[in-house]
C-alpha positions, 0 to 999 in steps of 0.5 A, spaced: 721 193 934 718 194 927 713 201 928 708 199 922 707 193 925 700 192 926 695 187 929 698 185 936 704 189 935 711 186 935 713 186 941 711 179 946 716 178 950 723 178 951 729 175 956 735 176 957 742 173 956 745 169 962 752 172 962 753 176 968 752 184 964 746 181 961 749 183 954 744 182 949 737 182 949 732 177 945 723 179 943 719 175 941 716 178 935 710 174 935 706 178 929 712 178 923 713 171 926 720 172 928 726 173 934 730 180 934 736 180 937 739 186 940 745 189 945 743 190 952 747 197 953 743 201 947 737 196 944 741 197 938 739 191 933 745 186 932 740 180 929 734 177 927 732 170 926 726 166 924 720 167 919 713 165 918 712 158 916 711 150 920 719 148 919 725 147 923 727 155 926 720 158 922 715 161 926 707 161 928 706 166 932 713 166 937 710 167 944 714 164 950 722 164 950 727 162 955 734 161 956 738 157 959 746 158 963 749 156 956 745 161 951 741 156 949 734 159 947 727 155 947 722 159 944 714 157 943 709 158 940 703 160 941 695 160 935 696 153 931 704 153 932 704 149 939 711 147 939 717 149 942 724 150 940 730 150 941 737 154 939 743 153 941 748 158 942 754 159 937 759 163 938 765 167 933 770 161 931 766 156 933 762 150 929 
């Protein structure tokens, strides 16, 4: 995902969206401390979230992910992160 990334690289773990078409792919990037969002059909990057840090929404080496039937994403951190954060799916036009 991020070709200039050295060390452990940028692709750690992927999950697919729970819709029947599995339209979206989420990729945890543990080196750059973010989650990439890709359209599965063409692997186009459509978004990303997160950055390095210890606050809510920030990551220290995101390393494990899971997604539930509602599309909520759970991201677990390795190394000194030692937590799991839940990200609630926000559909366009909803609050």
